[in-house]
C-alpha positions in Angstrom: 0.0 0.0 0.0 2.8 2.6 1.0 5.8 0.8 -0.5 8.2 3.7 -0.1 8.6 4.8 3.6 9.3 8.4 2.0 5.9 8.2 0.6 4.2 8.6 3.8 3.1 12.1 4.9 4.9 13.7 7.7 1.8 15.6 8.6 0.0 12.2 9.5 0.5 9.9 12.5 0.7 6.3 12.5 -2.8 6.2 14.0 -4.0 8.2 10.8 -2.3 5.5 8.7 -3.9 2.7 10.7 -7.2 4.1 9.7 -6.2 4.7 6.1 -5.1 1.2 5.7 -8.6 0.0 6.5 -10.1 1.7 3.3 -10.3 -0.6 0.5 -10.9 1.9 -2.2 -7.9 3.5 -3.4 -9.6 6.4 -4.6 -11.3 7.0 -1.5 -8.2 6.2 0.7 -6.3 9.0 -1.3 -9.0 11.5 -1.0 -9.3 11.0 2.9 -5.4 11.2 3.2 -5.4 14.6 1.2 -8.3 15.9 3.3 -6.8 14.9 6.7 -3.6 16.7 5.7 -5.1 19.8 4.2 -7.7 20.2 7.2 -5.6 19.1 9.8 -7.8 16.4 10.9 -7.3 14.6 14.1 -7.6 10.9 14.1 -11.2 11.0 15.7 -12.1 13.4 12.9 -10.8 11.0 10.3 -12.4 8.0 11.8 -15.8 9.9 11.8 
């Protein structure tokens, strides 16, 4: 899913990635990753 360690965003925590990994649809996963960074979502906000 994230083959290169440098591909991970510094703005997100490991807990964010644990939630994102559960999303099966690649497009949805990318959308939520970008929104979490742009809007500075906490993990609770991402989970909702």
